[in-house]
N, C-alpha and C positions, 0 to 999 in steps of 0.2 A: 059396333059402336060398345064403349065398356059402359059396365052397369057402375063402377064406382072405383074412383081415384083418391088416391092418397097423395098430398103435395107435403113433399119433402124440404120445407123451407120456412120461413116465417116472413114478417113485414108486408109491404105493400106486393112484393110479388105473387106471394101466397095469397093474398086477398086478389089480386088480378087473376089467378088462375081458377079461384073458385068462382068468378061471376062468369069466368068462359063456360067451365063445367054446368055450370046453372044453366045457362042459354042453349047449351047441348042437352040438356036433360039428363045430366050424368050426377050421381051421388059423390060427395066428398068427403074425405076424413083430414082432419089436421092433427099435426103432430107440433108439441109446444113443448119446452120446457117448463119447469116451476115458475120461471121469472116471467114468462107470457102466457099466467095462465087466464087471463083477462084480455090478451091481444085481440084484435079484430078478426086475425085467421081463425082463432080459436073458438070465438063467439059465432061467426058466420058460416062456417062448415056445417055438414050436417051431422058428422061426429069429431070427437078430439079426443086424441090419445097422449097422454103425459108421457113423455120420453127421457125424462131426465133432468138433472140440475142446469142451473145458467151456464154453464159454460160449455161452449160451443162442442168441444171434442167428447165432453160426456152426453152430450143432447142431439143437438142437430148434425154432428159428423159420426155419430153413431149408428154405423149402417145396420149391426145386428138388432139393434131395439127398431131401426124403423123398418126391418124387415117383417120385423115382428108383428108391431102395430099395423102391417098390411095384411097379414094372414089372419090378426084376430077379428079385423074388422071385415072381411073379406073382399080388400081392395082387388082388383086384376089389374092396374095400372100404377103404378109413381109418375108423379112430375116431379123433376128436382128443381125445377126454376133456375135461379144463376147462382153462381157462388156453390159454398159447402159441398155437396157433390155431383153437381151438375156434371162436372166433366172427372167424374172418377171413373175409370175403367171397372176396377175392380167391384165397384157398386154395382155398375151394369150387368158384371156378369153374375153377381149374386142374384138378382133380379130375376134374370133370365133360368138361372138353376131352380129357383122356386115357383117358376111359371109365372110371374109376374112381369107384365109389359115394365121395359123402362122407356119414358117419352124422351126419345134422343136417339141418337144414331149409335151404332154398334161397339162394344167394348174395343172392338179391335181399332176401329176407326179413331176413337176416342185416344185410344192411347197412341196410334200414329200422331195424331194431330198434336197430340200434347206433347211429343217431342220435338223442341222448336227445330234443331237441327236433322231431324227425321222429315217433318214435315216441310221442310226447305227446300231438301234435296228431292223428294217425294213432287213437289209441286214443280221445281225446275225441270223434272223429268215429264211432265205435264204440260210444258211451253209456259207455265205462268212466270213471268219475269220477276226475277229474284234480284236483292242486293249481291254485288260481288263480294264475295267471302268465302271460308274455309267450307272444303267439303266433309260436313259433318264436325265430330267433337275435335277439338284440339286439348289433348291431354299435358302438353308440356309447353312449359314456356317460351321452349326456341320454336316449337311448331307454330303458336300464335305469331313471334317476332316473323316468321318465315312469311305468314301471310300477309302479315301486316304491312310487309316491305313491297311485298308483290300489288297488294291492291291500293298502296299507299295512304301514310295518316291522312287525317283522322279517323280512327276507327273505333268500334263499341263493343266490347266484350258483353255476351249474355247468355245466361244460364241457359239450359236447354229444357229444363222444366220449368221457366220461370214464368212469370206474371207481375201484374202491379208494381213494376221498376227494378223488383226484387234481382241479385246476381248480376248488375249491369252495371258498368262501368265505360264511359269516354275516355279514349286514349289520343291523345295530340300527337305524342312523339315518342322515341323509343326510351328515353329516360323515364318516363313514367308506365311504362308496360310492367315490369317486373310488379312493382307492389300493387298495380292497379288488377292484375292477373290474380294475386292472393287473395286480393280483397275480393274481388267476384265468387273467386272457389268457395274461400269461408262463408260468405253470405248465402251463397245458392245451398250450398250443405246445411247451413242454419234452417234455411226458408222450405228447401224442398227435399231434404234427404238424400240430397245428388248433387255432388260439385261438378258435374261436367259443364263445360262451356263451350261456347263457339263465336266465331269471330266474323264481322263483317265491316264495311266500307260504312263510315258514318254520314248520312245525309246529311247536310247544313240545311237549318230552317225548312225541313219539310211541312206538308199540311197531312193529316191523319185523315184518310178516306175510307169506309168500310162498305162493302156491298151486302145487301140485305139477299138472304139466299132460302126457297122453299124447295124441298127435293123430296119427291114421295119414291116407295119401294117397287115401283112401276118403269123406272127410269125416266120419269119427268123432273127435270130440272131447270127451276126459273128464277129470276133475278128480279127485284123489286127496287133498283135504282142504288143509288148511295146516300150514306150520312156522314155529313162532315163532324169530326171528332177533334179537331185541334185544339181546343178551349179546354185545357188538363196542367194540372200540376203534378208533380212528381208523377207522372204518367198515369195520373186519375182524372178521368173525364169529368167536367164540370157541366160544359153546355153545347150541346148536339143538334143538328138540323138536318134537314132534308129538303129540298135537294142542297148541295154545296155552291157557293156562290162561284166557284171557279171550274166546275164540271159543266160542259154544255154537253148537249143531245149526243154528238158524234164521242165523247170520251166516254159518257156513261154507258151508251151502248156496248163499245169496245171492254172497258173496264168488266161491265157486267158479263160479257160474254166470256172473258178471260175467267172469271170467277166460277162461271157454270163450269166451262171446262175442267177446271181443277177441282169442284166437286164430284163430277164424275169421274173421275179418275181415282178418286177413293172410294168409291159406291156408297157416297152419303147420303142418308135420308135424314128428313125432320127438318127445323125451322135451324139456320147456321149462319156465319157471318164469314167473309175473308178479307182481311186487313191488307190495306196497302199504305207505303209512304208515297206522298205525290212532290215530285219537285218542282221549282218553278220554270223548268222548259216542258213541264207536261208528261215528265217521265215517270212511271209507277212501278213500284218494287213490293212484291209479296212479304207481308210481314209475319201475320200468324192468321191462322184459323181457328173460329171459337166455335165447338161443338154443343151451341147450346142458346138459347134464346138472349137476348141482348138486354141490360139495363133500358138502353135509349129505344127500345123497339116502338115505342108509341109515335116517334114522329114520322116512321115510316106509314104506321097503320093512317097517320091522319091524312097524308099527303096519296096515298095509293088505294086508301078503301078497304084494308084489306084488314081482318081481325086474325093476326100471325099466331095467337096463341091457340085459335080455334083450330087452325090450319096445322098447326105442330101435333095435337091429339087427334084430329083426323088422319095425319099421314101415319102417327102410330098405330091407329086403329087398323090401317091397311087399306083406307081408301086411296082413290086415285085423287091427284089434283085436279081441280074444276076451273081452275085459271089457265089463261091464253097469254103467252109472254106479248102478244100484241096487243092485249088489251091491259097492260100494266105500264101507266106512265106518271110522272109525279101531277098532281092537280093543284096548284098554289103551292105555300111555304110552311113548314111548322120548325118549331125550335122548341128543345126541352131544356128546363134548367132543372138542375139536381140540389134539389134542398137539404143542405146537411147541418145537423145538430154540430156545429163547429163554428169556432171564435174567429172571423177573418181578420179580426184586428191582434191575435195573438197565435200568427202561424197555423191557424185552420187546427187547434188544439179540439178536442173532442168536447161536445158542451152536456153530458147526460144532465137529467133533473125532470123535475115535474114540470110541464104546462100547466099555466093556470089563465090561459086565454087564449083563443084560438078563430081564428075566421080568413075562411077560405075562398078565392076569389071566382069571380063565375063570368056568366054573359056569353055570347056568340064568340066559339071559336075557341073558348077555355077548357081545359082538361087537367084536374089534378087527382093522380095515382097516391094514395098513401094510406097507412095504416092508422096514424096517431089519431086524438081526438083530445077535447077540453079534459083535463086532469089526468092525461096520460104520461106515465113516468117513461122517459127515455132511459133504456139501461144501459151501462158502460160496456156491457160483455158482447155487442155486435156491432156490423157496420154502421155508422153514423147518419146513412141515407134515411131522411123521413116521410119524405115527399118528392114527388116528381111533379114540376110546373110544366104542361105543355101547350102550345097555344099555336092555332092554325090562322091563316089568311090568305088572300087571293097575292099576296107579293111579300117578296122579304121584308121591305121596308113596313107595309101595313102589318107584317107578323111582329117585329121589332116594337111599334106604337102597341101592340095589345099587349106584347109582352111587358111593355112598362107599366100601363094600368093595369094588368093582372099582378105583378111585382108589389105596386103600391097597395092594392086591395089586401095582399099575403100578410097576415098578421098571426105571430107564433111568440107567444109571452110565457117567460117562465126559464127560456132557455136562449143561447146564443144561438142564431143561423145564417148562413149564406146568402140570404137575402140582400142585405145590403150590397154585398159583393157583387151579387148577379145584378143588380141596376147600375151599379157604376160600368160594369164590363161593356153591358150592350149598349153604353151610349158613350162609348169609346170611337173617335172619329174611324179608327182601325176597325171595329168589331161592324161598325156599319154600311163601310166602306167592301168589308168581304176580305182585307189585306191584313192577314195575319197567319201565323204557323203556330209550329207546336211549342216553340220557346215564349207564347207571345205574354202570359201571366206572366212568367219571369219577370219580363221586361217594366211590366206596370205595377206589379206589387206593392212596392214601397210608397209612390202614389197613389195609388187606390186605397190603402192603409190610412195614409195622412187626409185624403178628401171624406173617407166614410167617418174617420174620427169627428173632423168639424162636424159635419151633420148632425151626428149623436148626441 
């Protein structure tokens, strides 16, 4: 086991990793920007090192300064969390060259799975079903048109280095292909310094289902079921749950086995997920692989009884997985709400500022992962996530009822948050019945805004 781990991140995930390290008896090092000098992760780590000014590019994305902080403090491993450098192959290589363990998969796997076109062809070769589309990058508009005609409209253009909905365009007919192709390339270049696109058949009204994986360096790969991630806006998830209301034991076993096969095909190690689109007929298609821990990992922990961060650290330390697939099955139901510092009545505009009153919910089956505290100032420089509210119960309806109660107890004053929006969403007939898809929030937003406005 490592003696000291540096956490190359901030916010709730940095605090989450610190807690796991403490329970493993491992010392921790926090890195922080000048903005985060009094942040929770800075306070609760055993050591802390300032790595630059508030801007991410000069601090949390500054590879050289993070490596230097690890060397100065004698850290023998770095945990990247999610976001920032978590899926940066160059950073993983820098860690290796300095004799520091990167807690995640190899740089080669990160690079391969980070290129969406390569990932798709790799998974197809491994027998993981994929959405019909181009065989790699489409360099010219004429090539895109040829593929689109073959697989039939509607189609979707995607950046090969994409994420978060950037460099993505839905095209429903030939007339709109040219303009969409140029716009997607321009956005991909601006966002990822890579204009390359690939093209796929656009699956109407799908659900977003991801499979949680754990894989060690001894050839053992396990899945911990699925998470339902269809409640999202602009491709950003807001509510996740496990298990999915539409995935039965047979489909779970099948999708899990396929995901394991995909991970094995690339020699994957660490925690990770393979994400699928699920259509109304029960067909599922590979979308992407996330080579890191996910924001929504707590819902899996709650229903499977496994600490995924600890397992990820143990794997990086060279240990064998002690879990067995036959023992991994969901016990009850868990739902997570991402509480963001955003104004749901103003198109989710960020709402930075000082918190002047706070109260977290508690009671049976309630978990809050957060880094905020009373008088904490939410900065404008980083992601707007301020807390994750996770509840677990025996059944889905009991979990929804518990979540309602917990949201009522969740008080954050001084800034706008998404708490009222979550309360509205989970009480819609569609959410309660499990009858929704990835476009659900777009359909209800105007009505939700009206109702929330009345209540406030």
